[in-house]
N, C-alpha and C positions, 0 to 999 in steps of 0.2 A: 734199463735204459742207459744208465751211466756207463755200464760195461760196453754197450754198443758204441756210445760216443767215443770212449777211450780207444777201442779197437779199430774204429773206422775213421776217426777224425772228423766225423760229421759235426756240424754246428748245432748246439743245443739252445733252443729258444724256449723261454718260459713265459707263458702268458697267464696272468692272474687277473681275476675280477674281484670286485668288492666282497668282503665278508659281511657288509652292512646292508647291502641291497642286492637284489637279483641282477645278474649280468644281462646285458643286452644280447638276446639270442641271435638277432640278425647280424650284429657285429661279430659275434663268436663264430658264426657260420662263415663269414667273410674271411676271418683269420684262418680258419681250417682250410678253406679253399685256396688261400694264398700260399700255403705250404704244400698243398697237394702236388705231387709230381716232382717236388724238389728232393731228390734222393740224397742231397748233401745236407739236408736239414732234418732235425728231429724237434717236434713241438710237444711240450708238456703243457697241458691246459688245465689250470686249476679253477674250478667253478665256485669256490668260496663257500661251499656247504649249502648253497641256496638253490642250486639247479641239479637236475639229474642229467646224465650224459645222453639219454635216449634221443633228444632232439638233434643231435649231431650225427646220428647213425645213418649210413655206415661210415666209419672213420677211415681215412687213408692209413696205410701201414705206418707212416712216419708221424702220426698224430696219436697222442695218448692223453685222454681226458679223464679227469678224476674229480669227484665231488669235493675232496679236500686234499691239500698238498702241504707237506712240511716245507714251507717256503725257504727257510734258511738253508736247508740241505740242498735244495734245487739251485738256489742262487749261487751256492759255492761251486757249482759245476757249470753254470749257464754261460753262454756267450752273448746272450741278449735277453733283456726283460721287456715284455710288452705289458704295460700296466696302465692304470687309470689316473695316475698322478697323485696317489696318496703319499703323504710325506714320509710315513714309516717305510713303505716299500722303496721310495727313492733313497732314503738313508741306508737301507739294507743293500741296495744296489751299489751305492758308493762304497760301503764297507767291503763288499766282495769285488769291486772293480768291474761291475757289469754295466755296459752301456744300455741305454733305454730307448724305446720307441713308446712315447706316451700318448695314448688316446684318452684324453681327459674324460672322466665321468661327468663332468660339468656340474659338480656339486661342491659345496663348501669352498675349500681353497685349491681344488684340483686344477682349475685353469691357471692360477698363479704358479702353482708348483710345476706344471707342464712348461710354462713360459720360462721359468728359472732353469729347467733342464736344457731347454733350447738355448737360452742366453749363455750358459756356461759351456755349451757344446759337449755335454756329457751324454747327449742323446738327441733325439729328434721329437718335435711336437707334431701331432697330426690330429685329424678330425674324424672321429668314428662315424659321423653321420654323412660326411661327404666322400670319404675315400672308398673306392671300389676295390675289388679283389686285386686287380693288376697293380694299382697304386700301392696297396698294402704290401704286396710282394716286392715291389721296387724299393719301398722304404725299408723293409726288413733287410734286403740285400745291401742297401747303402750303409745302414748302421753296422752290419756285420763285416763289410769289406773296407770301409773308410777308417783307417787306423787311428785317425785323430780322436774319434769318439772314445775308443778304448784308452788311448793315451791320456785324454783329458779327465776321464773318470778316475783313472789310477792316480793322476796328480792330485785330484781333489781328495782321494782317499788318504794320500800322504799328508795333505794339509789337515784333514780331520784328526789324523793320528798325532800330528804335532801339537794340536790344541790340547789333546788329551794328555800326552806325555809331558808337555811343558806346563800343564795346569793353567793354561791361559784364561779360561773362563773364570775360575776363582779369582785370579789376579785382577781381571777387569771388574768383576762385581765388587771386590774389596776396595778398589779405587773409588768407587761411588759411595761406598758405605763409610769410608774414613774421611 
């Protein structure tokens, strides 16, 4: 899949669902349909080890569904992450400079995390229960083509790296301890 992306210049979209709960099959079918027919996109769909791929069959040629995905390896190559707003995935997207389309899983802190992605303009917040196939396709296209999302997530990555290299967190904590 990475070779195809490199050779053709197609955009690689990575969609992951929770590893804690089963993904929403209806939503995953809508994602699959949103990329069907888009020859310029490749979708890697990670089902979090909780679902089998059979409910998505037959898959379009540009969609690859797997029970489990090495997320960091895929994010290192991805042009877009569609996720449920888990903070670990958001942090990993920032680390790799990957803009996001966040369809909150509506559990725990996912709504708040999705709102922060939207607020910082490192991606777009959406609603998995309201968005239909055409809307999903349009939102994917927006995040892939509007350069500000990629620019903003890369700027945030630089800020994160500065905190690490300048040891800012330890300095802040030590100020409160002294």
